[in-house]
C-alpha positions in Angstrom: 130.9 80.1 4.5 129.4 76.5 5.0 125.7 76.2 5.4 123.7 73.9 7.6 122.9 71.8 4.5 126.3 70.1 4.9 125.3 69.0 8.5 121.8 68.0 7.5 120.7 64.4 8.2 117.5 63.5 6.4 115.0 61.7 8.8 111.6 60.3 8.1 109.2 62.2 10.4 106.6 60.6 12.6 103.1 61.9 13.4 101.5 62.5 16.7 99.6 59.2 16.3 102.9 57.2 16.3 103.2 55.0 19.4 105.9 55.9 21.9 107.3 52.4 21.8 107.7 52.6 18.1 109.7 55.8 18.4 111.9 54.3 21.1 112.6 51.4 18.7 113.7 53.8 16.0 116.2 55.4 18.3 117.5 52.0 19.6 117.8 50.6 16.1 119.8 53.6 14.7 122.6 54.9 16.9 123.2 57.8 14.5 119.7 59.1 14.8 119.9 62.3 16.9 116.3 63.6 16.6 113.0 62.8 14.9 110.6 65.5 13.7 106.9 65.2 14.5 104.6 66.5 11.8 100.9 67.0 11.4 98.8 65.4 8.6 99.9 68.2 6.2 103.5 67.3 7.1 104.1 70.7 8.9 106.7 70.3 11.6 105.0 70.5 15.1 107.7 69.2 17.4 111.1 67.5 17.6 111.9 64.4 19.7 115.5 64.5 20.9 117.2 61.1 21.3 118.9 61.5 24.7 115.9 63.0 26.6 113.5 60.5 25.0 115.7 57.4 25.8 116.4 58.8 29.3 112.7 59.2 30.0 111.9 55.7 28.9 114.7 54.2 31.0 112.7 55.2 34.1 110.8 52.4 35.9 107.4 51.7 34.3 107.7 54.3 31.6 107.4 51.8 28.8 104.6 50.0 30.5 102.6 53.2 31.1 103.3 55.1 27.9 104.7 52.7 25.3 101.3 51.9 23.8 100.2 55.5 23.7 100.6 58.0 20.9 103.5 60.5 21.2 101.0 63.3 21.2 99.6 62.2 24.5 103.0 61.8 26.2 103.8 65.4 25.2 101.2 66.6 27.7 102.8 64.8 30.7 106.5 64.6 29.9 109.1 67.0 28.5 110.4 64.6 25.8 108.9 66.8 23.0 110.5 70.0 21.9 107.4 71.8 20.8 109.3 74.9 19.7 112.3 73.8 17.6 114.4 76.4 15.8 113.7 76.1 12.1 116.3 77.5 9.7 116.7 77.6 5.9 119.1 75.1 4.5 121.3 77.9 3.2 121.7 79.5 6.6 125.4 79.6 7.7 126.4 77.3 10.4 127.5 80.3 12.5 124.1 82.0 12.1 122.3 78.8 13.0 124.3 78.3 16.1 123.6 81.9 17.3 119.9 81.3 16.6 119.9 78.0 18.5 121.7 79.5 21.5 119.6 82.6 21.6 116.1 81.2 21.1 116.3 77.7 22.5 118.7 75.2 23.8 117.5 72.5 21.5 117.6 71.1 18.0 117.6 72.7 14.6 115.3 71.7 11.8 116.5 72.5 8.3 113.9 73.6 5.9 114.3 74.2 2.1 113.2 77.6 0.8 114.0 80.0 -2.0 115.0 82.8 0.5 118.6 83.0 1.5 119.7 83.0 5.2 116.1 83.2 6.4 115.4 82.1 9.9 111.8 81.0 10.5 
């Protein structure tokens, strides 16, 4: 059975200190970029920024002017553009199992994480 590894897209994460305007530029420069992980200084995933909700938020009047120069960690307190509880699965998890976890736990994105354990959902 195919695993989520075959669907995985490697993306350079951002930190909470990354400016909102810089993240918007990343999405606008890469049409294939679906989501960007937000990591802490130890590179532990803390949130996921989903393309469509982020671009939609910044298409509102004055959003760029108000929040573009602020770190993404600050906008997470006032807007729902950060998924602070993304589903994290092992790279070897089957696509079917990952889909069930995603639908059951959260209607959001999946983050794939390498580990030695097989079919482990974190």
